[in-house]
C-alpha positions in Angstrom: 64.1 -67.9 32.2 62.9 -64.2 32.0 65.2 -63.7 29.2 64.1 -66.7 27.3 60.4 -65.5 27.6 61.5 -62.0 26.2 63.2 -63.5 23.3 60.2 -65.7 22.5 58.0 -62.8 22.6 60.3 -60.8 20.4 60.4 -63.7 17.9 56.8 -64.0 18.0 56.3 -60.3 17.0 58.7 -60.3 14.1 57.6 -63.6 12.8 55.7 -62.9 9.5 56.2 -59.1 10.0 55.5 -57.9 6.6 52.1 -59.5 6.6 51.3 -58.1 10.0 52.4 -54.6 8.9 50.2 -54.9 5.9 47.2 -56.0 7.9 47.7 -53.1 10.2 47.8 -50.7 7.1 44.8 -52.1 5.8 42.9 -51.9 9.1 43.9 -48.1 9.4 42.7 -47.5 5.9 39.4 -49.2 6.4 38.9 -47.3 9.5 39.7 -44.0 7.8 37.4 -44.8 4.8 34.6 -45.8 7.2 35.0 -42.4 8.9 35.0 -40.6 5.6 32.0 -42.7 4.4 29.9 -41.6 7.4 30.6 -37.9 6.9 27.8 -35.9 5.2 27.6 -32.7 3.5 25.2 -29.6 4.0 24.7 -26.5 1.9 23.7 -23.1 3.1 23.2 -19.7 1.4 23.8 -16.8 3.8 23.7 -13.1 3.4 27.1 -11.3 3.0 27.7 -8.6 5.6 30.1 -5.8 4.8 31.8 -4.2 7.7 33.2 -0.5 7.1 34.4 2.3 9.2 31.1 4.0 8.9 32.6 6.8 6.8 32.6 4.7 3.7 29.7 2.6 2.4 29.5 0.1 -0.4 28.7 2.1 -3.6 28.3 -0.5 -6.2 27.2 -4.2 -6.8 28.8 -7.0 -5.0 27.7 -10.5 -4.2 24.9 -10.5 -1.6 24.8 -14.2 -0.9 27.6 -16.6 0.0 27.3 -20.3 -0.8 28.7 -22.5 2.1 29.4 -26.2 2.1 30.0 -27.8 5.5 31.1 -31.4 5.9 31.0 -33.3 9.1 29.3 -36.0 11.0 25.6 -36.1 10.6 24.9 -36.0 14.4 26.6 -32.6 14.6 26.0 -31.5 11.1 22.1 -31.5 11.3 22.1 -29.6 14.6 23.4 -26.6 12.7 21.0 -23.8 11.6 21.5 -21.3 8.7 21.4 -18.5 11.5 24.4 -20.1 13.1 26.6 -19.1 10.3 27.6 -15.5 9.4 29.7 -14.6 6.3 31.3 -11.2 6.2 34.2 -9.0 4.8 36.1 -6.6 7.1 36.8 -3.3 5.1 37.0 -1.2 8.3 40.7 -0.5 7.7 40.0 1.6 4.6 39.5 5.3 4.9 39.3 6.6 1.3 36.9 5.8 -1.5 38.0 3.1 -3.9 37.7 -0.4 -5.2 38.9 -3.1 -2.7 39.3 -6.9 -2.6 38.9 -8.7 0.5 38.4 -12.3 1.6 35.1 -13.6 2.9 35.3 -14.7 6.5 33.0 -17.1 8.3 31.8 -16.5 11.9 30.4 -19.6 13.7 27.8 -18.6 16.2 27.0 -22.1 17.5 28.9 -24.0 20.1 28.4 -27.1 17.9 30.3 -25.6 15.1 33.1 -24.7 17.6 33.4 -28.1 19.3 32.8 -30.4 16.0 35.4 -31.1 13.5 33.7 -29.6 10.6 35.1 -28.9 7.1 33.8 -25.6 5.7 34.1 -24.4 2.1 32.7 -21.0 0.8 32.0 -19.7 -2.6 33.2 -17.2 -3.6 36.2 -17.1 -1.4 36.9 -13.2 -1.8 34.9 -10.2 -3.3 35.7 -6.9 -5.0 33.6 -4.1 -3.4 33.6 -0.3 -4.3 33.4 2.1 -1.4 32.4 5.8 -1.3 31.7 8.4 1.3 28.6 8.0 3.3 26.0 10.6 3.2 22.4 11.5 4.6 19.6 13.2 2.8 16.1 14.3 3.6 13.7 13.4 0.6 9.8 13.6 0.2 7.7 10.6 0.1 5.6 10.3 -3.3 2.6 7.9 -3.1 2.1 5.2 -5.8 -1.4 4.3 -7.0 -3.0 1.4 -8.7 -6.4 1.4 -10.4 -8.9 4.0 -10.9 -11.7 5.6 -8.7 -15.3 4.9 -9.4 -16.4 6.8 -12.7 -17.3 10.2 -11.9 -15.1 10.7 -8.9 -11.6 12.2 -8.4 -9.0 12.5 -5.8 -9.3 16.1 -4.6 -6.4 16.1 -2.1 -4.4 13.6 0.1 -1.8 13.7 3.0 1.1 11.5 4.0 2.2 11.1 7.5 5.2 11.3 7.6 5.6 13.0 4.3 9.5 12.9 4.2 12.3 10.7 5.3 16.0 10.6 5.9 18.0 8.3 3.7 21.6 7.1 4.3 24.0 5.6 1.8 27.0 6.3 -0.5 27.2 9.9 -1.9 27.1 8.9 -5.6 23.7 7.1 -5.1 22.1 9.5 -2.5 22.8 12.5 -4.8 20.8 10.8 -7.5 17.6 10.2 -5.4 14.9 12.9 -5.3 12.2 11.0 -3.5 11.1 7.7 -2.3 7.7 5.9 -3.2 5.2 3.9 -1.4 3.9 0.5 -2.1 0.8 0.6 -4.4 -2.3 2.2 -2.9 -5.5 0.7 -4.4 -7.9 3.1 -5.8 -10.3 0.7 -7.7 -14.0 1.4 -6.9 -13.3 3.9 -4.3 -15.8 6.9 -4.0 -15.4 8.0 -0.5 -12.7 9.5 1.8 -10.3 6.8 3.1 -7.1 6.3 5.0 -4.7 3.4 4.8 -1.3 2.5 6.4 1.3 1.4 3.7 5.1 0.9 3.5 7.9 2.8 1.9 9.2 1.0 -1.1 13.1 1.1 -0.9 14.2 0.4 -4.6 17.9 0.8 -4.0 19.5 -1.9 -1.9 22.5 0.2 -1.1 20.4 2.8 0.5 19.0 2.7 4.1 15.8 4.5 5.1 16.1 5.6 8.7 13.2 5.3 11.0 9.9 3.4 10.5 9.0 2.4 6.9 5.3 2.6 7.6 3.3 5.7 6.4 -0.4 6.8 6.7 -2.1 7.9 3.4 -5.3 9.9 3.8 -7.3 10.8 0.7 -10.3 13.1 0.1 -12.5 12.1 -2.8 -15.1 14.2 -4.4 -17.4 14.0 -7.5 -15.4 15.0 -10.6 -16.2 18.4 -11.9 -17.0 18.7 -15.6 -18.0 21.3 -18.1 -20.6 20.7 -20.8 -22.1 22.9 -23.5 -25.6 22.4 -24.6 -26.5 23.7 -28.1 -29.6 24.5 -30.1 -31.7 25.1 -27.0 -35.1 26.6 -27.9 -35.8 30.2 -26.4 -39.1 30.4 -25.0 -41.4 33.5 -24.7 -43.2 33.8 -21.5 -45.5 36.3 -20.0 -46.9 37.8 -23.2 -50.4 39.2 -23.3 -52.7 36.9 -25.2 -53.8 39.6 -27.7 -50.2 39.9 -28.8 -47.9 37.8 -30.7 -44.2 37.3 -30.4 -41.9 36.8 -33.4 -38.3 36.3 -32.0 -35.6 36.9 -34.6 -33.4 34.3 -32.9 -34.9 31.0 -31.8 -32.1 28.9 -30.4 -29.3 29.4 -28.0 -26.3 27.7 -26.5 -25.5 27.3 -22.6 -22.2 26.1 -20.9 -22.8 24.5 -17.5 -20.4 23.3 -14.8 -21.3 20.7 -12.3 -20.5 17.1 -11.2 -19.8 14.7 -14.0 -22.5 12.4 -12.7 -25.1 15.1 -12.8 -24.1 16.5 -16.2 -24.0 12.8 -17.6 -27.6 12.3 -16.6 -29.0 15.8 -17.4 -31.1 16.9 -20.4 -32.0 20.6 -20.5 -35.8 21.3 -20.3 -37.6 23.6 -22.7 -37.7 26.6 -20.3 -33.9 26.8 -19.4 -33.6 29.9 -21.9 -36.5 32.3 -22.1 -37.4 36.1 -22.6 -40.0 37.8 -20.5 -42.6 39.8 -22.2 -44.9 40.5 -19.3 -44.2 44.4 -19.5 -45.0 44.6 -23.2 -48.4 45.8 -24.0 -48.1 47.1 -27.6 -46.7 46.3 -30.9 -43.0 46.9 -31.7 -39.6 45.4 -31.9 -38.0 45.0 -28.5 -34.4 43.8 -27.5 -35.0 41.5 -24.6 -32.4 39.9 -22.3 -32.2 36.1 -22.1 -33.2 34.6 -18.8 -31.4 31.4 -17.7 -33.3 29.0 -15.4 -30.6 26.3 -14.8 -30.8 23.7 -12.0 -29.2 24.8 -8.7 -26.6 22.0 -8.7 -25.1 23.6 -11.9 -23.0 26.8 -12.5 -23.7 28.8 -15.6 -20.4 29.6 -17.1 -21.7 31.2 -20.4 -24.7 31.6 -22.5 -25.5 32.9 -26.0 -27.0 35.1 -27.1 -27.5 37.3 -24.0 -30.3 39.2 -25.7 -32.5 38.9 -28.7 -34.7 41.3 -30.9 -38.3 40.3 -30.7 -41.0 41.7 -32.9 -44.5 42.0 -31.0 -47.4 42.2 -33.2 -51.2 42.2 -32.5 -53.0 38.8 -33.1 -55.4 38.7 -35.9 -58.0 36.1 -36.6 -55.6 34.2 -38.7 -53.1 33.9 -35.9 -55.6 32.5 -33.4 
């Protein structure tokens, strides 16, 4: 009885077996296609980290960004963040300068990536990186300016704190750097002392600046100093007795003044800036008299001509009155 049932079961299983095998294969394919159809793709761009022994550093251009495609089920895939993925090349085994090729490796920081069945593709898959000896160097900081101070003012002095930094990088690049500069410091419209905190501008991506990138810039501003020459200034005779008449042989002079640009721009010499004093003269004759300069106190007299002039003194007559 039991044998009969077993034979019947076997006969039932093998009955139309090609059709049954085909149906099973179709079911498996449909299941596989369904799983594939529900897989999704995400794309990331992550920075490439270069690991070295410390004695050598990258000394030339190489891809800084790695493109990553991750394929998997959406419920796992969209829990991943860009920060969960790290791309790196390991060059720590190299001890001498040279050009080295190495594969890019991926490190998954997320437990989701470790437990989920994810397909990962990277572009590029390897890189070529030049290495050179590492070097440190102390260089000065140079301020960078933008704009102009208000007209009539100038930057008389400034300080930077700190005024120098230590840079680290491959020897071929470090040797070519003589200073580092700050971000632009705005001067437009300023006319008073000021202080600002700015940043060091690292223009070379293969160089690391050690310590803080912040610097304090303090400026002293003063009025611009200018020099101006005034010509054809009349020479005035003063102090002469009313019975006498002066006949200067030179009637005009020149004076060179130094002062703030703003003051000089608005200054017009008055008629008494150059004169001769005749108060000690009481008789006729020709006298060589020194020029007296009466310039405003906010100016420095650098030069004047003539320094003395001959003056003929005569008695006044009825026709001179």
